[in-house]
C-alpha atoms as a printed R data frame, in Angstrom:
    type eleno elety resid chain resno       x       y       z
1   ATOM     1    CA   MET     A     1  12.234  43.149  60.440
2   ATOM     2    CA   THR     A     2  15.875  43.472  59.603
3   ATOM     3    CA   LYS     A     3  17.216  43.505  56.064
4   ATOM     4    CA   PHE     A     4  19.039  40.201  56.801
5   ATOM     5    CA   ILE     A     5  15.821  38.495  57.896
6   ATOM     6    CA   ARG     A     6  13.916  39.898  54.929
7   ATOM     7    CA   CYS     A     7  16.656  38.496  52.688
8   ATOM     8    CA   LEU     A     8  16.385  35.103  54.317
9   ATOM     9    CA   ILE     A     9  12.621  35.085  53.850
10  ATOM    10    CA   ALA     A    10  12.947  36.187  50.227
11  ATOM    11    CA   HIS     A    11  15.568  33.568  49.476
12  ATOM    12    CA   GLY     A    12  13.533  30.945  51.267
13  ATOM    13    CA   ALA     A    13  10.459  31.792  49.221
14  ATOM    14    CA   LEU     A    14  12.526  31.617  46.048
15  ATOM    15    CA   ALA     A    15  13.903  28.230  47.064
16  ATOM    16    CA   ILE     A    16  10.407  26.929  47.773
17  ATOM    17    CA   LEU     A    17   9.208  28.280  44.427
18  ATOM    18    CA   LEU     A    18  12.082  26.619  42.591
19  ATOM    19    CA   LEU     A    19  11.577  23.383  44.446
20  ATOM    20    CA   THR     A    20   7.865  23.428  43.656
21  ATOM    21    CA   SER     A    21   8.448  24.124  39.969
22  ATOM    22    CA   CYS     A    22  10.986  21.330  39.733
23  ATOM    23    CA   THR     A    23   8.911  18.732  41.544
24  ATOM    24    CA   SER     A    24   5.606  19.644  39.893
25  ATOM    25    CA   GLY     A    25   6.974  18.635  36.491
26  ATOM    26    CA   SER     A    26   8.618  15.458  37.676
27  ATOM    27    CA   GLN     A    27   7.200  11.972  37.079
28  ATOM    28    CA   THR     A    28   5.239  10.644  40.034
29  ATOM    29    CA   ALA     A    29   5.244   6.995  40.980
30  ATOM    30    CA   GLY     A    30   3.200   4.932  38.592
31  ATOM    31    CA   ASP     A    31   3.015   7.590  35.862
32  ATOM    32    CA   GLU     A    32   3.986   6.535  32.335
33  ATOM    33    CA   PRO     A    33   6.303   8.809  30.353
34  ATOM    34    CA   PRO     A    34   4.643  10.480  27.367
35  ATOM    35    CA   PRO     A    35   5.006   8.527  24.121
36  ATOM    36    CA   PRO     A    36   7.734   9.799  21.811
37  ATOM    37    CA   ALA     A    37   6.666  11.955  18.912
38  ATOM    38    CA   PRO     A    38   6.323  10.026  15.632
39  ATOM    39    CA   THR     A    39   9.500  10.105  13.564
40  ATOM    40    CA   TYR     A    40   7.766   9.554  10.248
41  ATOM    41    CA   PRO     A    41   4.630  10.865   8.475
42  ATOM    42    CA   GLN     A    42   1.431   9.325   9.729
43  ATOM    43    CA   PHE     A    43  -0.670   7.323   7.280
44  ATOM    44    CA   ASP     A    44  -4.189   8.808   7.144
45  ATOM    45    CA   LYS     A    45  -6.543   5.870   6.681
46  ATOM    46    CA   ASN     A    46  -9.549   8.081   5.948
47  ATOM    47    CA   SER     A    47  -7.679   9.946   3.224
48  ATOM    48    CA   ALA     A    48  -6.663   6.596   1.727
49  ATOM    49    CA   PHE     A    49 -10.258   5.392   1.746
50  ATOM    50    CA   THR     A    50 -11.273   8.590  -0.051
51  ATOM    51    CA   TYR     A    51  -8.770   7.685  -2.781
52  ATOM    52    CA   LEU     A    52 -10.337   4.220  -2.996
53  ATOM    53    CA   ARG     A    53 -13.837   5.633  -3.420
54  ATOM    54    CA   ALA     A    54 -12.685   8.204  -5.957
55  ATOM    55    CA   GLN     A    55 -11.404   5.470  -8.273
56  ATOM    56    CA   CYS     A    56 -14.667   3.545  -8.030
57  ATOM    57    CA   ASP     A    57 -16.607   6.711  -8.798
58  ATOM    58    CA   PHE     A    58 -15.179   6.534 -12.320
59  ATOM    59    CA   GLY     A    59 -16.743   3.082 -12.744
60  ATOM    60    CA   ALA     A    60 -14.994  -0.179 -13.599
61  ATOM    61    CA   ARG     A    61 -11.562   0.737 -15.048
62  ATOM    62    CA   VAL     A    62 -11.555  -2.032 -17.663
63  ATOM    63    CA   PRO     A    63  -9.459  -1.863 -20.854
64  ATOM    64    CA   GLY     A    64 -10.904   0.352 -23.583
65  ATOM    65    CA   SER     A    65 -13.455   2.107 -21.341
66  ATOM    66    CA   GLN     A    66 -13.951   5.798 -20.614
67  ATOM    67    CA   ALA     A    67 -13.553   5.035 -16.910
68  ATOM    68    CA   HIS     A    68 -10.110   3.622 -17.688
69  ATOM    69    CA   GLN     A    69  -9.060   6.825 -19.476
70  ATOM    70    CA   ASP     A    70 -10.518   9.123 -16.812
71  ATOM    71    CA   CYS     A    71  -8.903   7.277 -13.920
72  ATOM    72    CA   LEU     A    72  -5.529   7.311 -15.677
73  ATOM    73    CA   ALA     A    73  -5.632  11.108 -15.934
74  ATOM    74    CA   TRP     A    74  -6.745  11.400 -12.286
75  ATOM    75    CA   ILE     A    75  -3.971   9.194 -10.867
76  ATOM    76    CA   ALA     A    76  -1.351  11.043 -12.890
77  ATOM    77    CA   GLU     A    77  -2.622  14.382 -11.594
78  ATOM    78    CA   GLN     A    78  -2.472  13.205  -7.962
79  ATOM    79    CA   LEU     A    79   1.152  12.167  -8.438
80  ATOM    80    CA   ARG     A    80   2.196  15.394 -10.152
81  ATOM    81    CA   GLN     A    81   1.317  17.247  -6.944
82  ATOM    82    CA   THR     A    82   4.146  15.543  -5.039
83  ATOM    83    CA   ALA     A    83   6.522  13.718  -7.394
84  ATOM    84    CA   GLU     A    84   9.672  15.090  -8.997
85  ATOM    85    CA   THR     A    85   9.176  12.841 -12.037
86  ATOM    86    CA   VAL     A    86   5.951  11.276 -13.377
87  ATOM    87    CA   ILE     A    87   6.145   9.065 -16.470
88  ATOM    88    CA   LEU     A    88   3.231   7.659 -18.449
89  ATOM    89    CA   GLN     A    89   4.522   4.484 -20.064
90  ATOM    90    CA   GLU     A    90   2.196   3.739 -22.963
91  ATOM    91    CA   PHE     A    91   1.990   0.420 -24.771
92  ATOM    92    CA   ARG     A    92  -0.513  -1.604 -26.768
93  ATOM    93    CA   ALA     A    93  -1.371  -5.242 -26.160
94  ATOM    94    CA   ALA     A    94  -4.003  -7.910 -26.654
95  ATOM    95    CA   THR     A    95  -5.414  -9.819 -23.689
96  ATOM    96    CA   PRO     A    96  -7.318 -13.096 -23.261
97  ATOM    97    CA   PHE     A    97 -10.450 -10.914 -23.233
98  ATOM    98    CA   GLY     A    98  -9.715  -9.243 -26.576
99  ATOM    99    CA   GLY     A    99  -7.925  -6.216 -27.904
100 ATOM   100    CA   PRO     A   100  -5.387  -5.020 -28.662
101 ATOM   101    CA   TYR     A   101  -6.019  -2.151 -26.241
102 ATOM   102    CA   ASP     A   102  -4.102   0.981 -25.324
103 ATOM   103    CA   PHE     A   103  -2.558   0.601 -21.877
104 ATOM   104    CA   THR     A   104  -0.528   2.906 -19.650
105 ATOM   105    CA   ASN     A   105   1.746   2.199 -16.713
106 ATOM   106    CA   ILE     A   106   2.280   5.171 -14.398
107 ATOM   107    CA   ILE     A   107   5.659   5.672 -12.725
108 ATOM   108    CA   ALA     A   108   6.509   8.344 -10.145
109 ATOM   109    CA   TYR     A   109   9.955   8.906  -8.642
110 ATOM   110    CA   TYR     A   110  10.647  10.363  -5.184
111 ATOM   111    CA   PRO     A   111  14.324  10.997  -4.384
112 ATOM   112    CA   GLY     A   112  15.246  10.826  -0.716
113 ATOM   113    CA   ASP     A   113  17.979  12.046   1.599
114 ATOM   114    CA   ALA     A   114  19.274   8.559   2.322
115 ATOM   115    CA   GLU     A   115  22.071   7.344   0.055
116 ATOM   116    CA   GLN     A   116  20.372   4.156  -1.067
117 ATOM   117    CA   GLN     A   117  18.967   2.695  -4.232
118 ATOM   118    CA   PRO     A   118  15.235   3.308  -4.439
119 ATOM   119    CA   VAL     A   119  12.710   0.643  -3.634
120 ATOM   120    CA   MET     A   120   9.682   0.284  -5.906
121 ATOM   121    CA   LEU     A   121   6.191   0.098  -4.412
122 ATOM   122    CA   GLY     A   122   3.633  -1.131  -6.942
123 ATOM   123    CA   ALA     A   123  -0.061  -1.880  -7.410
124 ATOM   124    CA   HIS     A   124  -2.299  -2.471 -10.416
125 ATOM   125    CA   TRP     A   125  -4.917   0.134 -11.271
126 ATOM   126    CA   ASP     A   126  -7.012  -1.675 -13.908
127 ATOM   127    CA   CYS     A   127 -10.133  -3.789 -13.330
128 ATOM   128    CA   ARG     A   128 -11.187  -7.237 -14.501
129 ATOM   129    CA   PRO     A   129 -13.452  -7.110 -17.586
130 ATOM   130    CA   HIS     A   130 -15.669 -10.036 -16.488
131 ATOM   131    CA   ALA     A   131 -16.896 -11.039 -13.039
132 ATOM   132    CA   ASP     A   132 -16.334 -14.697 -13.881
133 ATOM   133    CA   GLU     A   133 -16.349 -15.804 -10.215
134 ATOM   134    CA   ASP     A   134 -19.729 -14.248  -9.453
135 ATOM   135    CA   PRO     A   135 -22.146 -16.659  -7.745
136 ATOM   136    CA   ASP     A   136 -24.863 -15.489 -10.153
137 ATOM   137    CA   PRO     A   137 -24.149 -16.906 -13.654
138 ATOM   138    CA   ALA     A   138 -26.129 -14.040 -15.204
139 ATOM   139    CA   LEU     A   139 -23.550 -11.553 -13.889
140 ATOM   140    CA   ARG     A   140 -20.385 -13.328 -14.987
141 ATOM   141    CA   THR     A   141 -19.858 -11.136 -18.054
142 ATOM   142    CA   GLU     A   142 -20.316  -7.899 -16.088
143 ATOM   143    CA   PRO     A   143 -17.192  -5.842 -15.311
144 ATOM   144    CA   VAL     A   144 -15.667  -5.900 -11.830
145 ATOM   145    CA   MET     A   145 -15.625  -2.604  -9.927
146 ATOM   146    CA   GLY     A   146 -12.311  -3.569  -8.342
147 ATOM   147    CA   ALA     A   147 -12.582  -1.673  -5.052
148 ATOM   148    CA   ASN     A   148 -10.375  -4.197  -3.283
149 ATOM   149    CA   ASP     A   149  -8.822  -5.843  -6.353
150 ATOM   150    CA   GLY     A   150  -7.066  -2.778  -7.700
151 ATOM   151    CA   ALA     A   151  -8.294   0.406  -6.004
152 ATOM   152    CA   SER     A   152  -7.146  -0.600  -2.510
153 ATOM   153    CA   GLY     A   153  -3.493  -0.877  -3.511
154 ATOM   154    CA   VAL     A   154  -3.627   2.334  -5.521
155 ATOM   155    CA   ALA     A   155  -5.226   4.131  -2.564
156 ATOM   156    CA   VAL     A   156  -2.416   3.082  -0.235
157 ATOM   157    CA   LEU     A   157   0.240   4.252  -2.697
158 ATOM   158    CA   LEU     A   158  -1.455   7.609  -3.296
159 ATOM   159    CA   GLU     A   159  -1.631   8.271   0.451
160 ATOM   160    CA   ILE     A   160   2.047   7.339   0.776
161 ATOM   161    CA   ALA     A   161   2.775   9.825  -2.018
162 ATOM   162    CA   ARG     A   162   0.811  12.518  -0.193
163 ATOM   163    CA   GLN     A   163   2.568  11.921   3.118
164 ATOM   164    CA   ALA     A   164   6.113  11.088   2.019
165 ATOM   165    CA   GLY     A   165   6.398  12.991  -1.233
166 ATOM   166    CA   THR     A   166   7.328  16.292   0.421
167 ATOM   167    CA   ASN     A   167   9.182  14.781   3.406
168 ATOM   168    CA   SER     A   168  12.435  13.464   2.007
169 ATOM   169    CA   ASP     A   169  14.173  12.351   5.217
170 ATOM   170    CA   ARG     A   170  13.845   8.730   4.052
171 ATOM   171    CA   ARG     A   171  15.059   6.316   1.457
172 ATOM   172    CA   PRO     A   172  14.218   7.129  -2.202
173 ATOM   173    CA   PHE     A   173  11.304   5.270  -3.699
174 ATOM   174    CA   ILE     A   174   9.414   4.675  -6.917
175 ATOM   175    CA   LEU     A   175   5.653   4.306  -7.135
176 ATOM   176    CA   ALA     A   176   4.504   2.064  -9.986
177 ATOM   177    CA   PHE     A   177   0.880   1.723 -11.083
178 ATOM   178    CA   PHE     A   178   0.550  -1.268 -13.383
179 ATOM   179    CA   ASP     A   179  -2.059  -1.454 -16.113
180 ATOM   180    CA   ALA     A   180  -3.400  -4.682 -17.651
181 ATOM   181    CA   GLU     A   181  -2.861  -6.905 -14.614
182 ATOM   182    CA   ASP     A   182  -6.341  -8.336 -14.265
183 ATOM   183    CA   SER     A   183  -7.160  -9.604 -17.761
184 ATOM   184    CA   GLY     A   184  -5.660 -13.058 -17.443
185 ATOM   185    CA   LYS     A   185  -7.444 -16.387 -17.745
186 ATOM   186    CA   PRO     A   186  -6.409 -19.810 -16.486
187 ATOM   187    CA   GLY     A   187  -5.109 -21.857 -19.398
188 ATOM   188    CA   ALA     A   188  -4.607 -18.920 -21.789
189 ATOM   189    CA   ALA     A   189  -1.417 -20.533 -23.057
190 ATOM   190    CA   ALA     A   190  -1.030 -18.122 -25.988
191 ATOM   191    CA   PHE     A   191  -0.127 -15.412 -23.461
192 ATOM   192    CA   ALA     A   192   2.814 -15.206 -21.083
193 ATOM   193    CA   LEU     A   193   1.659 -15.940 -17.526
194 ATOM   194    CA   ASP     A   194  -1.787 -16.803 -19.005
195 ATOM   195    CA   GLY     A   195  -2.335 -13.102 -19.704
196 ATOM   196    CA   TRP     A   196  -1.879 -11.912 -16.129
197 ATOM   197    CA   ALA     A   197   0.491  -9.067 -15.229
198 ATOM   198    CA   ILE     A   198   0.821  -7.697 -18.776
199 ATOM   199    CA   GLY     A   199   1.620  -4.155 -17.623
200 ATOM   200    CA   SER     A   200   4.208  -5.138 -15.024
201 ATOM   201    CA   SER     A   201   5.805  -7.512 -17.533
202 ATOM   202    CA   TYR     A   202   6.204  -4.611 -19.945
203 ATOM   203    CA   MET     A   203   7.606  -2.338 -17.234
204 ATOM   204    CA   ALA     A   204  10.066  -4.934 -15.915
205 ATOM   205    CA   ARG     A   205  11.579  -5.178 -19.401
206 ATOM   206    CA   ASN     A   206  11.390  -1.455 -20.207
207 ATOM   207    CA   MET     A   207  12.215   0.652 -17.167
208 ATOM   208    CA   PRO     A   208  12.633   4.310 -18.193
209 ATOM   209    CA   ALA     A   209  16.258   5.452 -18.266
210 ATOM   210    CA   GLU     A   210  15.488   8.582 -16.218
211 ATOM   211    CA   ILE     A   211  14.409   6.462 -13.234
212 ATOM   212    CA   PRO     A   212  17.193   4.925 -11.093
213 ATOM   213    CA   ALA     A   213  17.175   1.144 -10.917
214 ATOM   214    CA   ALA     A   214  15.114  -0.245  -8.056
215 ATOM   215    CA   GLU     A   215  16.922  -2.289  -5.439
216 ATOM   216    CA   ALA     A   216  13.760  -4.316  -4.801
217 ATOM   217    CA   VAL     A   217  10.040  -4.317  -5.563
218 ATOM   218    CA   ILE     A   218   7.123  -4.536  -3.116
219 ATOM   219    CA   VAL     A   219   3.751  -5.216  -4.748
220 ATOM   220    CA   ILE     A   220   0.507  -4.765  -2.817
221 ATOM   221    CA   ASP     A   221  -2.775  -6.245  -4.023
222 ATOM   222    CA   LEU     A   222  -6.164  -6.923  -2.404
223 ATOM   223    CA   VAL     A   223  -5.237  -5.039   0.767
224 ATOM   224    CA   GLY     A   224  -8.595  -3.470   1.672
225 ATOM   225    CA   GLN     A   225 -10.804  -6.369   2.801
226 ATOM   226    CA   ASP     A   226 -13.342  -5.470   5.492
227 ATOM   227    CA   ASP     A   227 -14.906  -7.725   8.119
228 ATOM   228    CA   VAL     A   228 -18.404  -6.796   6.930
229 ATOM   229    CA   HIS     A   229 -18.686 -10.245   5.351
230 ATOM   230    CA   ASN     A   230 -17.293 -12.201   8.290
231 ATOM   231    CA   GLU     A   231 -20.548 -14.071   8.671
232 ATOM   232    CA   ARG     A   232 -20.226 -15.396   5.119
233 ATOM   233    CA   LEU     A   233 -16.616 -16.325   5.807
234 ATOM   234    CA   GLY     A   234 -17.605 -18.189   8.946
235 ATOM   235    CA   THR     A   235 -15.383 -16.063  11.204
236 ATOM   236    CA   PRO     A   236 -16.502 -14.336  14.407
237 ATOM   237    CA   ASN     A   237 -17.664 -10.771  13.948
238 ATOM   238    CA   GLY     A   238 -14.886  -8.378  14.852
239 ATOM   239    CA   SER     A   239 -12.097 -10.924  14.513
240 ATOM   240    CA   ASN     A   240  -9.170 -10.218  12.242
241 ATOM   241    CA   ASP     A   241  -9.545 -13.477  10.343
242 ATOM   242    CA   TYR     A   242 -11.026 -11.490   7.485
243 ATOM   243    CA   LEU     A   243  -7.664  -9.976   6.537
244 ATOM   244    CA   ASP     A   244  -4.365 -11.788   6.489
245 ATOM   245    CA   PHE     A   245  -1.131 -11.582   4.573
246 ATOM   246    CA   PRO     A   246   0.688 -14.892   4.742
247 ATOM   247    CA   ILE     A   247   4.089 -15.041   3.093
248 ATOM   248    CA   GLU     A   248   3.785 -15.831  -0.611
249 ATOM   249    CA   ARG     A   249   6.229 -18.468  -1.807
250 ATOM   250    CA   HIS     A   250   7.723 -16.628  -4.819
251 ATOM   251    CA   SER     A   251   8.409 -13.753  -2.407
252 ATOM   252    CA   ILE     A   252  10.254 -15.721   0.250
253 ATOM   253    CA   GLU     A   253  12.346 -17.460  -2.407
254 ATOM   254    CA   SER     A   254  13.191 -14.183  -4.164
255 ATOM   255    CA   ALA     A   255  13.808 -11.855  -1.208
256 ATOM   256    CA   PRO     A   256  13.816 -13.600   2.193
257 ATOM   257    CA   LEU     A   257  15.554 -10.717   3.991
258 ATOM   258    CA   LEU     A   258  13.057  -8.172   2.664
259 ATOM   259    CA   VAL     A   259  10.125 -10.391   3.615
260 ATOM   260    CA   ASN     A   260  11.482 -10.724   7.135
261 ATOM   261    CA   GLU     A   261  12.081  -6.970   7.406
262 ATOM   262    CA   ILE     A   262   8.561  -6.021   6.284
263 ATOM   263    CA   TRP     A   263   6.818  -8.630   8.417
264 ATOM   264    CA   THR     A   264   8.940  -7.697  11.444
265 ATOM   265    CA   ILE     A   265   8.057  -4.014  11.067
266 ATOM   266    CA   ALA     A   266   4.372  -4.920  10.821
267 ATOM   267    CA   GLU     A   267   4.515  -7.214  13.846
268 ATOM   268    CA   ARG     A   268   6.250  -4.616  16.008
269 ATOM   269    CA   ALA     A   269   3.626  -2.059  14.971
270 ATOM   270    CA   GLY     A   270   0.842  -4.436  16.020
271 ATOM   271    CA   HIS     A   271  -0.490  -5.062  12.507
272 ATOM   272    CA   ASP     A   272  -1.736  -8.590  12.993
273 ATOM   273    CA   ALA     A   273  -2.829  -9.109   9.374
274 ATOM   274    CA   PHE     A   274   0.823  -9.910   8.651
275 ATOM   275    CA   VAL     A   275   1.193 -13.555   9.603
276 ATOM   276    CA   ARG     A   276   4.248 -15.806   9.343
277 ATOM   277    CA   ALA     A   277   2.407 -18.697   7.692
278 ATOM   278    CA   THR     A   278   3.564 -19.517   4.169
279 ATOM   279    CA   ARG     A   279   1.092 -19.677   1.299
280 ATOM   280    CA   GLY     A   280   1.528 -21.136  -2.187
281 ATOM   281    CA   TYR     A   281   2.803 -19.463  -5.334
282 ATOM   282    CA   VAL     A   282   0.759 -16.499  -6.639
283 ATOM   283    CA   THR     A   283   1.031 -15.079 -10.156
284 ATOM   284    CA   ASP     A   284   0.996 -11.336  -9.581
285 ATOM   285    CA   ASP     A   285   2.854  -8.188 -10.585
286 ATOM   286    CA   HIS     A   286   5.965  -9.102  -8.593
287 ATOM   287    CA   LEU     A   287   6.701 -12.145 -10.756
288 ATOM   288    CA   PRO     A   288   7.906 -10.284 -13.915
289 ATOM   289    CA   PHE     A   289  10.502  -8.445 -11.818
290 ATOM   290    CA   ILE     A   290  11.701 -11.684 -10.255
291 ATOM   291    CA   GLN     A   291  12.079 -13.054 -13.769
292 ATOM   292    CA   GLN     A   292  14.305 -10.060 -14.574
293 ATOM   293    CA   GLY     A   293  16.519 -10.796 -11.567
294 ATOM   294    CA   ILE     A   294  15.106  -8.082  -9.291
295 ATOM   295    CA   PRO     A   295  14.142  -9.158  -5.746
296 ATOM   296    CA   ALA     A   296  10.382  -8.718  -5.391
297 ATOM   297    CA   ILE     A   297   7.677  -9.589  -2.893
298 ATOM   298    CA   ASP     A   298   3.875  -9.598  -2.883
299 ATOM   299    CA   ILE     A   299   1.656  -8.471   0.001
300 ATOM   300    CA   ILE     A   300  -1.698  -9.979  -0.959
301 ATOM   301    CA   ASP     A   301  -4.878 -11.250   0.702
302 ATOM   302    CA   LEU     A   302  -6.407 -13.969  -1.447
303 ATOM   303    CA   PRO     A   303  -8.984 -15.384  -1.794
304 ATOM   304    CA   HIS     A   304 -11.956 -13.524  -0.400
305 ATOM   305    CA   PRO     A   305 -15.683 -13.736  -1.170
306 ATOM   306    CA   GLU     A   306 -15.844 -10.709  -3.501
307 ATOM   307    CA   TRP     A   307 -12.825 -11.608  -5.633
308 ATOM   308    CA   HIS     A   308 -13.722 -11.321  -9.352
309 ATOM   309    CA   THR     A   309 -17.407 -10.736  -8.580
310 ATOM   310    CA   THR     A   310 -19.737  -7.773  -8.970
311 ATOM   311    CA   GLU     A   311 -19.660  -7.334  -5.186
312 ATOM   312    CA   ASP     A   312 -16.086  -6.030  -5.138
313 ATOM   313    CA   THR     A   313 -17.239  -2.535  -4.189
314 ATOM   314    CA   PRO     A   314 -16.194  -0.036  -1.481
315 ATOM   315    CA   ALA     A   315 -18.735  -1.696   0.828
316 ATOM   316    CA   CYS     A   316 -16.405  -4.694   1.161
317 ATOM   317    CA   CYS     A   317 -13.380  -2.556   2.064
318 ATOM   318    CA   SER     A   318 -12.063  -0.998   5.255
319 ATOM   319    CA   ALA     A   319  -9.938   2.042   6.042
320 ATOM   320    CA   ASP     A   320  -8.408   0.085   8.939
321 ATOM   321    CA   SER     A   321  -7.147  -2.568   6.524
322 ATOM   322    CA   LEU     A   322  -5.548   0.071   4.308
323 ATOM   323    CA   TYR     A   323  -3.873   1.491   7.421
324 ATOM   324    CA   GLN     A   324  -2.133  -1.760   8.347
325 ATOM   325    CA   VAL     A   325  -0.391  -1.867   4.979
326 ATOM   326    CA   GLY     A   326   0.219   1.864   4.542
327 ATOM   327    CA   ASP     A   327   1.652   2.370   8.014
328 ATOM   328    CA   THR     A   328   3.946  -0.642   7.579
329 ATOM   329    CA   LEU     A   329   5.303   0.698   4.289
330 ATOM   330    CA   LEU     A   330   5.830   4.212   5.659
331 ATOM   331    CA   ARG     A   331   7.742   2.753   8.606
332 ATOM   332    CA   TYR     A   332   9.860   0.821   6.126
333 ATOM   333    CA   LEU     A   333  10.626   3.915   4.013
334 ATOM   334    CA   TYR     A   334  11.603   5.892   7.113
335 ATOM   335    CA   GLU     A   335  13.425   2.929   8.701
336 ATOM   336    CA   VAL     A   336  11.189   2.904  11.764
337 ATOM   337    CA   VAL     A   337  11.657  -0.537  13.308
338 ATOM   338    CA   GLU     A   338  10.938  -0.033  17.010
């Protein structure tokens, strides 16, 4: 075999090898391209549910209780692991249930790389002193555990802190944990807002100077409802009728563009708890900020069977529900809209 022929064979083999390597990696007919890598931290629903359970392990976090003090210290410690600034905003106030009590709002600040004003994400961390909606009259003076009504929102925010706190390629944000939200009573005219939202009212009027002003406020409340009680609700097992976030009327009047942005992000992500129906006015922790001229919205699922009863325990909550809200908010912080 001549050198020329050997060269031809060698070059031919090399060409075949190159052709094979090129075509073997190419997309064949009918194949789908691999999904793009996520461009933002992924919300861990199981971690969030662990945060929910941890709060309930302290007991009902009602004003003046040891559980209230212990949970305060625990939330603050979780935030100090990721936040540049953590502020305990102490105040004293009476409620329709008694007092005055010592209360504490918790504020954590997370600067970001984006040149924007921060947005505030908020949830209340206290529990209702009396289960006055319990179907059993004998239980209506018992405290509410507040797994969904309180702990669910806190759990979502703590998981956002864990995921986004050390990844600053996003807009800056503030996490606010409001105390003394759930001690109101209908007709308690001696108190502003009938005694609801005492902690957020104090914060809205007294934002710490070391925290930049929030461009807008997003409050989450009652975001953990599970479908375990679908039968009681009269909805088919496995349907998503158990959890829905219609658009609250104070919210759409205060910040229509923000409402549309959040609900659009959720819809594009496939989070079908976010529905475009409009609900009535809800007195919640967003209202004091609206009264101070700050755009604010409320993501809330109300009512549900366990609301203000002794059955508001982790058994009525779902990690999947926490995920719908947490993933939506992370997408918003990282401006993921596809």
